[in-house]
C-alpha positions as CSV (number, residue, x, y, z in Angstrom):
1,M,-1.3,2.6,1.9
2,R,1.3,5.2,3.0
3,S,3.8,6.6,0.5
4,E,6.6,5.2,2.7
5,P,5.9,1.7,4.2
6,L,7.6,2.5,7.6
7,P,5.5,0.1,9.7
8,L,6.6,-2.8,7.4
9,V,10.3,-1.9,7.8
10,A,9.9,-1.4,11.5
11,G,8.3,-4.9,11.7
12,G,11.4,-6.5,10.2
13,H,10.1,-6.8,6.6
14,T,12.3,-6.0,3.6
15,I,10.7,-3.9,0.8
16,V,11.2,-5.9,-2.5
17,S,9.3,-3.4,-4.7
18,A,8.5,0.1,-3.7
19,P,4.8,1.3,-3.8
20,I,3.6,1.9,-7.4
21,K,0.2,2.7,-9.0
22,G,-1.0,-0.2,-11.0
23,S,-4.2,-1.6,-12.5
24,F,-5.2,-2.9,-9.0
25,G,-4.5,0.4,-7.2
26,R,-1.3,1.0,-5.3
27,T,0.8,-2.1,-5.1
28,I,3.8,-3.0,-2.9
29,T,5.8,-6.2,-2.5
30,F,7.7,-7.0,0.7
31,A,9.5,-10.0,2.2
32,D,8.6,-11.3,5.6
33,P,11.3,-12.2,8.1
34,D,11.4,-15.7,6.7
35,G,12.0,-14.4,3.1
36,H,8.5,-15.1,1.7
37,Q,7.4,-12.4,-0.7
38,V,4.0,-10.9,-0.3
39,T,2.3,-8.5,-2.8
40,H,-0.4,-6.2,-1.4
41,H,-2.9,-4.2,-3.4
42,D,-4.8,-1.4,-1.6
43,R,-8.0,-2.0,-3.7
44,T,-9.4,-4.4,-6.2
């Protein structure tokens, strides 16, 4: 995962929570164009 989620922003997604290091690796939460929130972990 990049330090700045530029492809997500360019794709019309809103960043809800900036990337952080968590117990599941780097984590980011974004909203799709319909407003659904998605959390992505770069490893499990």
